[in-house]
PDB file of N, CA, C and O in Angstrom:
ATOM      1  N   MET A   1       0.841  -1.178   0.000  1.00  0.00           N
ATOM      2  CA  MET A   1       0.000   0.000   0.000  1.00  0.00           C
ATOM      3  C   MET A   1       0.887   1.243   0.000  1.00  0.00           C
ATOM      4  O   MET A   1       1.921   1.278   0.666  1.00  0.00           O
ATOM      5  N   ILE A   2       0.479   2.242  -0.740  1.00  0.00           N
ATOM      6  CA  ILE A   2       1.208   3.500  -0.795  1.00  0.00           C
ATOM      7  C   ILE A   2       0.371   4.577  -0.109  1.00  0.00           C
ATOM      8  O   ILE A   2      -0.784   4.800  -0.471  1.00  0.00           O
ATOM      9  N   ALA A   3       0.954   5.235   0.871  1.00  0.00           N
ATOM     10  CA  ALA A   3       0.266   6.322   1.563  1.00  0.00           C
ATOM     11  C   ALA A   3       0.680   7.643   0.931  1.00  0.00           C
ATOM     12  O   ALA A   3       1.861   7.879   0.675  1.00  0.00           O
ATOM     13  N   THR A   4      -0.302   8.497   0.683  1.00  0.00           N
ATOM     14  CA  THR A   4      -0.018   9.818   0.126  1.00  0.00           C
ATOM     15  C   THR A   4      -0.610  10.884   1.027  1.00  0.00           C
ATOM     16  O   THR A   4      -1.501  10.611   1.830  1.00  0.00           O
ATOM     17  N   GLN A   5      -0.110  12.092   0.887  1.00  0.00           N
ATOM     18  CA  GLN A   5      -0.672  13.201   1.647  1.00  0.00           C
ATOM     19  C   GLN A   5      -2.010  13.628   1.054  1.00  0.00           C
ATOM     20  O   GLN A   5      -2.854  14.197   1.746  1.00  0.00           O
ATOM     21  N   GLU A   6      -2.195  13.345  -0.237  1.00  0.00           N
ATOM     22  CA  GLU A   6      -3.407  13.784  -0.928  1.00  0.00           C
ATOM     23  C   GLU A   6      -4.631  12.964  -0.523  1.00  0.00           C
ATOM     24  O   GLU A   6      -5.757  13.458  -0.591  1.00  0.00           O
ATOM     25  N   GLY A   7      -4.421  11.731  -0.107  1.00  0.00           N
ATOM     26  CA  GLY A   7      -5.532  10.892   0.314  1.00  0.00           C
ATOM     27  C   GLY A   7      -6.104  10.054  -0.816  1.00  0.00           C
ATOM     28  O   GLY A   7      -5.638  10.125  -1.953  1.00  0.00           O
ATOM     29  N   ILE A   8      -7.102   9.271  -0.499  1.00  0.00           N
ATOM     30  CA  ILE A   8      -7.695   8.297  -1.422  1.00  0.00           C
ATOM     31  C   ILE A   8      -8.490   8.959  -2.542  1.00  0.00           C
ATOM     32  O   ILE A   8      -8.615   8.372  -3.617  1.00  0.00           O
ATOM     33  N   LYS A   9      -9.027  10.149  -2.334  1.00  0.00           N
ATOM     34  CA  LYS A   9      -9.842  10.801  -3.365  1.00  0.00           C
ATOM     35  C   LYS A   9      -9.054  11.026  -4.647  1.00  0.00           C
ATOM     36  O   LYS A   9      -9.583  10.828  -5.741  1.00  0.00           O
ATOM     37  N   VAL A  10      -7.810  11.432  -4.529  1.00  0.00           N
ATOM     38  CA  VAL A  10      -6.983  11.670  -5.710  1.00  0.00           C
ATOM     39  C   VAL A  10      -6.776  10.363  -6.469  1.00  0.00           C
ATOM     40  O   VAL A  10      -6.822  10.343  -7.699  1.00  0.00           O
ATOM     41  N   TYR A  11      -6.555   9.298  -5.756  1.00  0.00           N
ATOM     42  CA  TYR A  11      -6.412   7.970  -6.359  1.00  0.00           C
ATOM     43  C   TYR A  11      -7.690   7.588  -7.095  1.00  0.00           C
ATOM     44  O   TYR A  11      -7.644   7.173  -8.253  1.00  0.00           O
ATOM     45  N   ASP A  12      -8.812   7.725  -6.433  1.00  0.00           N
ATOM     46  CA  ASP A  12     -10.106   7.396  -7.057  1.00  0.00           C
ATOM     47  C   ASP A  12     -10.369   8.265  -8.285  1.00  0.00           C
ATOM     48  O   ASP A  12     -10.882   7.769  -9.288  1.00  0.00           O
ATOM     49  N   ASP A  13     -10.027   9.544  -8.223  1.00  0.00           N
ATOM     50  CA  ASP A  13     -10.196  10.442  -9.370  1.00  0.00           C
ATOM     51  C   ASP A  13      -9.343   9.993 -10.555  1.00  0.00           C
ATOM     52  O   ASP A  13      -9.796  10.026 -11.699  1.00  0.00           O
ATOM     53  N   ALA A  14      -8.114   9.575 -10.278  1.00  0.00           N
ATOM     54  CA  ALA A  14      -7.222   9.118 -11.344  1.00  0.00           C
ATOM     55  C   ALA A  14      -7.763   7.854 -12.006  1.00  0.00           C
ATOM     56  O   ALA A  14      -7.744   7.740 -13.231  1.00  0.00           O
ATOM     57  N   ILE A  15      -8.239   6.918 -11.218  1.00  0.00           N
ATOM     58  CA  ILE A  15      -8.804   5.675 -11.759  1.00  0.00           C
ATOM     59  C   ILE A  15     -10.033   5.987 -12.597  1.00  0.00           C
ATOM     60  O   ILE A  15     -10.188   5.424 -13.680  1.00  0.00           O
ATOM     61  N   ALA A  16     -10.906   6.863 -12.132  1.00  0.00           N
ATOM     62  CA  ALA A  16     -12.104   7.232 -12.882  1.00  0.00           C
ATOM     63  C   ALA A  16     -11.740   7.902 -14.202  1.00  0.00           C
ATOM     64  O   ALA A  16     -12.344   7.616 -15.236  1.00  0.00           O
ATOM     65  N   PHE A  17     -10.758   8.786 -14.168  1.00  0.00           N
ATOM     66  CA  PHE A  17     -10.313   9.455 -15.383  1.00  0.00           C
ATOM     67  C   PHE A  17      -9.778   8.448 -16.386  1.00  0.00           C
ATOM     68  O   PHE A  17     -10.158   8.477 -17.557  1.00  0.00           O
ATOM     69  N   LEU A  18      -8.899   7.555 -15.939  1.00  0.00           N
ATOM     70  CA  LEU A  18      -8.305   6.564 -16.844  1.00  0.00           C
ATOM     71  C   LEU A  18      -9.345   5.599 -17.404  1.00  0.00           C
ATOM     72  O   LEU A  18      -9.221   5.157 -18.546  1.00  0.00           O
ATOM     73  N   ALA A  19     -10.349   5.273 -16.630  1.00  0.00           N
ATOM     74  CA  ALA A  19     -11.392   4.353 -17.083  1.00  0.00           C
ATOM     75  C   ALA A  19     -12.176   4.922 -18.259  1.00  0.00           C
ATOM     76  O   ALA A  19     -12.753   4.169 -19.043  1.00  0.00           O
ATOM     77  N   LYS A  20     -12.201   6.255 -18.387  1.00  0.00           N
ATOM     78  CA  LYS A  20     -12.954   6.902 -19.473  1.00  0.00           C
ATOM     79  C   LYS A  20     -12.115   7.116 -20.737  1.00  0.00           C
ATOM     80  O   LYS A  20     -12.658   7.506 -21.770  1.00  0.00           O
ATOM     81  N   GLN A  21     -10.820   6.870 -20.673  1.00  0.00           N
ATOM     82  CA  GLN A  21      -9.929   7.158 -21.798  1.00  0.00           C
ATOM     83  C   GLN A  21      -9.999   6.078 -22.870  1.00  0.00           C
ATOM     84  O   GLN A  21     -10.174   4.896 -22.572  1.00  0.00           O
ATOM     85  N   LYS A  22      -9.860   6.502 -24.114  1.00  0.00           N
ATOM     86  CA  LYS A  22      -9.802   5.552 -25.218  1.00  0.00           C
ATOM     87  C   LYS A  22      -8.452   4.840 -25.177  1.00  0.00           C
ATOM     88  O   LYS A  22      -7.447   5.444 -24.802  1.00  0.00           O
ATOM     89  N   PRO A  23      -8.419   3.563 -25.560  1.00  0.00           N
ATOM     90  CA  PRO A  23      -7.138   2.839 -25.577  1.00  0.00           C
ATOM     91  C   PRO A  23      -6.161   3.481 -26.560  1.00  0.00           C
ATOM     92  O   PRO A  23      -6.564   4.034 -27.583  1.00  0.00           O
ATOM     93  N   LEU A  24      -4.899   3.400 -26.241  1.00  0.00           N
ATOM     94  CA  LEU A  24      -3.841   3.914 -27.105  1.00  0.00           C
ATOM     95  C   LEU A  24      -3.229   2.766 -27.898  1.00  0.00           C
ATOM     96  O   LEU A  24      -3.388   1.598 -27.543  1.00  0.00           O
ATOM     97  N   ALA A  25      -2.538   3.107 -28.959  1.00  0.00           N
ATOM     98  CA  ALA A  25      -1.840   2.093 -29.750  1.00  0.00           C
ATOM     99  C   ALA A  25      -0.724   1.479 -28.913  1.00  0.00           C
ATOM    100  O   ALA A  25      -0.220   2.099 -27.976  1.00  0.00           O
ATOM    101  N   ALA A  26      -0.347   0.262 -29.260  1.00  0.00           N
ATOM    102  CA  ALA A  26       0.740  -0.414 -28.555  1.00  0.00           C
ATOM    103  C   ALA A  26       2.048   0.347 -28.740  1.00  0.00           C
ATOM    104  O   ALA A  26       2.278   0.974 -29.774  1.00  0.00           O
ATOM    105  N   LEU A  27       2.892   0.280 -27.727  1.00  0.00           N
ATOM    106  CA  LEU A  27       4.203   0.905 -27.826  1.00  0.00           C
ATOM    107  C   LEU A  27       5.065   0.120 -28.803  1.00  0.00           C
ATOM    108  O   LEU A  27       4.911  -1.092 -28.949  1.00  0.00           O
ATOM    109  N   LYS A  28       5.972   0.824 -29.472  1.00  0.00           N
ATOM    110  CA  LYS A  28       6.882   0.190 -30.407  1.00  0.00           C
ATOM    111  C   LYS A  28       8.316   0.458 -29.968  1.00  0.00           C
ATOM    112  O   LYS A  28       8.636   1.542 -29.480  1.00  0.00           O
ATOM    113  N   TRP A  29       9.174  -0.542 -30.147  1.00  0.00           N
ATOM    114  CA  TRP A  29      10.580  -0.399 -29.805  1.00  0.00           C
ATOM    115  C   TRP A  29      11.227   0.645 -30.702  1.00  0.00           C
ATOM    116  O   TRP A  29      10.924   0.724 -31.893  1.00  0.00           O
ATOM    117  N   ASN A  30      12.116   1.444 -30.128  1.00  0.00           N
ATOM    118  CA  ASN A  30      12.805   2.472 -30.882  1.00  0.00           C
ATOM    119  C   ASN A  30      14.293   2.401 -30.542  1.00  0.00           C
ATOM    120  O   ASN A  30      14.695   2.685 -29.414  1.00  0.00           O
ATOM    121  N   ASP A  31      15.113   2.014 -31.539  1.00  0.00           N
ATOM    122  CA  ASP A  31      16.544   1.856 -31.288  1.00  0.00           C
ATOM    123  C   ASP A  31      17.219   3.153 -30.866  1.00  0.00           C
ATOM    124  O   ASP A  31      18.090   3.137 -29.996  1.00  0.00           O
ATOM    125  N   ALA A  32      16.836   4.270 -31.462  1.00  0.00           N
ATOM    126  CA  ALA A  32      17.455   5.550 -31.117  1.00  0.00           C
ATOM    127  C   ALA A  32      17.145   5.929 -29.667  1.00  0.00           C
ATOM    128  O   ALA A  32      18.025   6.410 -28.952  1.00  0.00           O
ATOM    129  N   LEU A  33      15.917   5.717 -29.235  1.00  0.00           N
ATOM    130  CA  LEU A  33      15.538   6.019 -27.855  1.00  0.00           C
ATOM    131  C   LEU A  33      16.277   5.100 -26.889  1.00  0.00           C
ATOM    132  O   LEU A  33      16.702   5.527 -25.815  1.00  0.00           O
ATOM    133  N   THR A  34      16.427   3.840 -27.277  1.00  0.00           N
ATOM    134  CA  THR A  34      17.161   2.891 -26.445  1.00  0.00           C
ATOM    135  C   THR A  34      18.609   3.325 -26.279  1.00  0.00           C
ATOM    136  O   THR A  34      19.137   3.304 -25.167  1.00  0.00           O
ATOM    137  N   LYS A  35      19.257   3.718 -27.366  1.00  0.00           N
ATOM    138  CA  LYS A  35      20.646   4.170 -27.294  1.00  0.00           C
ATOM    139  C   LYS A  35      20.772   5.404 -26.405  1.00  0.00           C
ATOM    140  O   LYS A  35      21.721   5.518 -25.629  1.00  0.00           O
ATOM    141  N   ALA A  36      19.824   6.320 -26.515  1.00  0.00           N
ATOM    142  CA  ALA A  36      19.851   7.519 -25.680  1.00  0.00           C
ATOM    143  C   ALA A  36      19.696   7.155 -24.206  1.00  0.00           C
ATOM    144  O   ALA A  36      20.355   7.742 -23.348  1.00  0.00           O
ATOM    145  N   ALA A  37      18.834   6.197 -23.914  1.00  0.00           N
ATOM    146  CA  ALA A  37      18.608   5.773 -22.530  1.00  0.00           C
ATOM    147  C   ALA A  37      19.836   5.071 -21.961  1.00  0.00           C
ATOM    148  O   ALA A  37      20.212   5.301 -20.811  1.00  0.00           O
ATOM    149  N   VAL A  38      20.456   4.219 -22.764  1.00  0.00           N
ATOM    150  CA  VAL A  38      21.666   3.523 -22.317  1.00  0.00           C
ATOM    151  C   VAL A  38      22.783   4.531 -22.038  1.00  0.00           C
ATOM    152  O   VAL A  38      23.468   4.438 -21.019  1.00  0.00           O
ATOM    153  N   PHE A  39      22.960   5.484 -22.936  1.00  0.00           N
ATOM    154  CA  PHE A  39      23.964   6.525 -22.747  1.00  0.00           C
ATOM    155  C   PHE A  39      23.684   7.307 -21.460  1.00  0.00           C
ATOM    156  O   PHE A  39      24.587   7.554 -20.660  1.00  0.00           O
ATOM    157  N   HIS A  40      22.440   7.682 -21.279  1.00  0.00           N
ATOM    158  CA  HIS A  40      22.060   8.477 -20.113  1.00  0.00           C
ATOM    159  C   HIS A  40      22.320   7.704 -18.825  1.00  0.00           C
ATOM    160  O   HIS A  40      22.848   8.254 -17.859  1.00  0.00           O
ATOM    161  N   ASN A  41      21.950   6.443 -18.816  1.00  0.00           N
ATOM    162  CA  ASN A  41      22.171   5.607 -17.638  1.00  0.00           C
ATOM    163  C   ASN A  41      23.666   5.487 -17.320  1.00  0.00           C
ATOM    164  O   ASN A  41      24.074   5.591 -16.164  1.00  0.00           O
ATOM    165  N   ALA A  42      24.471   5.269 -18.357  1.00  0.00           N
ATOM    166  CA  ALA A  42      25.918   5.147 -18.154  1.00  0.00           C
ATOM    167  C   ALA A  42      26.516   6.473 -17.678  1.00  0.00           C
ATOM    168  O   ALA A  42      27.512   6.482 -16.955  1.00  0.00           O
ATOM    169  N   ASP A  43      25.920   7.570 -18.078  1.00  0.00           N
ATOM    170  CA  ASP A  43      26.418   8.891 -17.693  1.00  0.00           C
ATOM    171  C   ASP A  43      26.066   9.232 -16.250  1.00  0.00           C
ATOM    172  O   ASP A  43      26.952   9.542 -15.455  1.00  0.00           O
ATOM    173  N   ILE A  44      24.791   9.180 -15.908  1.00  0.00           N
ATOM    174  CA  ILE A  44      24.389   9.683 -14.593  1.00  0.00           C
ATOM    175  C   ILE A  44      24.366   8.616 -13.498  1.00  0.00           C
ATOM    176  O   ILE A  44      24.523   8.936 -12.320  1.00  0.00           O
ATOM    177  N   GLY A  45      24.173   7.348 -13.878  1.00  0.00           N
ATOM    178  CA  GLY A  45      24.073   6.282 -12.877  1.00  0.00           C
ATOM    179  C   GLY A  45      25.272   6.192 -11.950  1.00  0.00           C
ATOM    180  O   GLY A  45      25.108   6.244 -10.731  1.00  0.00           O
ATOM    181  N   PRO A  46      26.476   6.058 -12.500  1.00  0.00           N
ATOM    182  CA  PRO A  46      27.648   5.937 -11.633  1.00  0.00           C
ATOM    183  C   PRO A  46      27.899   7.178 -10.764  1.00  0.00           C
ATOM    184  O   PRO A  46      28.590   7.098  -9.749  1.00  0.00           O
ATOM    185  N   LYS A  47      27.350   8.292 -11.155  1.00  0.00           N
ATOM    186  CA  LYS A  47      27.536   9.534 -10.396  1.00  0.00           C
ATOM    187  C   LYS A  47      26.467   9.705  -9.314  1.00  0.00           C
ATOM    188  O   LYS A  47      26.491  10.664  -8.542  1.00  0.00           O
ATOM    189  N   GLY A  48      25.524   8.750  -9.276  1.00  0.00           N
ATOM    190  CA  GLY A  48      24.478   8.822  -8.267  1.00  0.00           C
ATOM    191  C   GLY A  48      23.428   9.880  -8.541  1.00  0.00           C
ATOM    192  O   GLY A  48      22.702  10.285  -7.633  1.00  0.00           O
ATOM    193  N   LEU A  49      23.339  10.333  -9.788  1.00  0.00           N
ATOM    194  CA  LEU A  49      22.374  11.374 -10.140  1.00  0.00           C
ATOM    195  C   LEU A  49      21.040  10.752 -10.549  1.00  0.00           C
ATOM    196  O   LEU A  49      20.996   9.624 -11.041  1.00  0.00           O
ATOM    197  N   MET A  50      19.971  11.486 -10.346  1.00  0.00           N
ATOM    198  CA  MET A  50      18.642  11.097 -10.801  1.00  0.00           C
ATOM    199  C   MET A  50      18.002  12.334 -11.408  1.00  0.00           C
ATOM    200  O   MET A  50      17.391  13.138 -10.704  1.00  0.00           O
ATOM    201  N   GLN A  51      18.147  12.483 -12.730  1.00  0.00           N
ATOM    202  CA  GLN A  51      17.654  13.686 -13.394  1.00  0.00           C
ATOM    203  C   GLN A  51      17.463  13.403 -14.871  1.00  0.00           C
ATOM    204  O   GLN A  51      17.989  12.422 -15.398  1.00  0.00           O
ATOM    205  N   HIS A  52      16.715  14.257 -15.531  1.00  0.00           N
ATOM    206  CA  HIS A  52      16.468  14.113 -16.962  1.00  0.00           C
ATOM    207  C   HIS A  52      17.631  14.639 -17.788  1.00  0.00           C
ATOM    208  O   HIS A  52      17.855  14.173 -18.905  1.00  0.00           O
ATOM    209  N   GLU A  53      18.367  15.594 -17.261  1.00  0.00           N
ATOM    210  CA  GLU A  53      19.500  16.166 -17.980  1.00  0.00           C
ATOM    211  C   GLU A  53      20.724  15.275 -17.792  1.00  0.00           C
ATOM    212  O   GLU A  53      20.866  14.608 -16.767  1.00  0.00           O
ATOM    213  N   SER A  54      21.609  15.270 -18.796  1.00  0.00           N
ATOM    214  CA  SER A  54      22.890  14.580 -18.657  1.00  0.00           C
ATOM    215  C   SER A  54      23.720  15.308 -17.609  1.00  0.00           C
ATOM    216  O   SER A  54      23.375  16.413 -17.188  1.00  0.00           O
ATOM    217  N   SER A  55      24.815  14.684 -17.191  1.00  0.00           N
ATOM    218  CA  SER A  55      25.634  15.310 -16.146  1.00  0.00           C
ATOM    219  C   SER A  55      26.241  16.631 -16.616  1.00  0.00           C
ATOM    220  O   SER A  55      26.618  17.468 -15.796  1.00  0.00           O
ATOM    221  N   ASP A  56      26.338  16.822 -17.946  1.00  0.00           N
ATOM    222  CA  ASP A  56      26.857  18.093 -18.469  1.00  0.00           C
ATOM    223  C   ASP A  56      25.749  19.086 -18.796  1.00  0.00           C
ATOM    224  O   ASP A  56      26.013  20.139 -19.375  1.00  0.00           O
ATOM    225  N   GLY A  57      24.504  18.758 -18.427  1.00  0.00           N
ATOM    226  CA  GLY A  57      23.378  19.658 -18.651  1.00  0.00           C
ATOM    227  C   GLY A  57      22.632  19.437 -19.958  1.00  0.00           C
ATOM    228  O   GLY A  57      21.654  20.132 -20.235  1.00  0.00           O
ATOM    229  N   THR A  58      23.083  18.470 -20.774  1.00  0.00           N
ATOM    230  CA  THR A  58      22.408  18.180 -22.041  1.00  0.00           C
ATOM    231  C   THR A  58      20.977  17.709 -21.777  1.00  0.00           C
ATOM    232  O   THR A  58      20.749  16.867 -20.908  1.00  0.00           O
ATOM    233  N   SER A  59      20.024  18.250 -22.520  1.00  0.00           N
ATOM    234  CA  SER A  59      18.616  17.916 -22.300  1.00  0.00           C
ATOM    235  C   SER A  59      18.257  16.574 -22.931  1.00  0.00           C
ATOM    236  O   SER A  59      18.996  16.038 -23.758  1.00  0.00           O
ATOM    237  N   PHE A  60      17.129  16.056 -22.528  1.00  0.00           N
ATOM    238  CA  PHE A  60      16.576  14.829 -23.094  1.00  0.00           C
ATOM    239  C   PHE A  60      16.404  14.968 -24.606  1.00  0.00           C
ATOM    240  O   PHE A  60      16.773  14.068 -25.361  1.00  0.00           O
ATOM    241  N   ALA A  61      15.850  16.084 -25.042  1.00  0.00           N
ATOM    242  CA  ALA A  61      15.602  16.311 -26.466  1.00  0.00           C
ATOM    243  C   ALA A  61      16.903  16.328 -27.257  1.00  0.00           C
ATOM    244  O   ALA A  61      16.962  15.792 -28.363  1.00  0.00           O
ATOM    245  N   ALA A  62      17.938  16.936 -26.703  1.00  0.00           N
ATOM    246  CA  ALA A  62      19.216  16.999 -27.404  1.00  0.00           C
ATOM    247  C   ALA A  62      19.853  15.615 -27.520  1.00  0.00           C
ATOM    248  O   ALA A  62      20.490  15.312 -28.529  1.00  0.00           O
ATOM    249  N   ARG A  63      19.688  14.771 -26.494  1.00  0.00           N
ATOM    250  CA  ARG A  63      20.248  13.424 -26.565  1.00  0.00           C
ATOM    251  C   ARG A  63      19.586  12.612 -27.662  1.00  0.00           C
ATOM    252  O   ARG A  63      20.244  11.803 -28.317  1.00  0.00           O
ATOM    253  N   LEU A  64      18.313  12.815 -27.869  1.00  0.00           N
ATOM    254  CA  LEU A  64      17.607  12.072 -28.922  1.00  0.00           C
ATOM    255  C   LEU A  64      18.097  12.496 -30.279  1.00  0.00           C
ATOM    256  O   LEU A  64      17.624  11.985 -31.294  1.00  0.00           O
TER     257      LEU A  64
END
């Protein structure tokens, strides 16, 4: 169980919202995105960072 400060209403609202959404197409593998993710992991992982930017400040969009 996950406890939140927002309470159960926010959870119930999210479930209700998602239940009304049309299904999306299946995800497809993307080699370029995979390479960017591997690079990013090798860059920030050993440094103990958890961020979207590379350790040199490069953005997600620029890595792609």
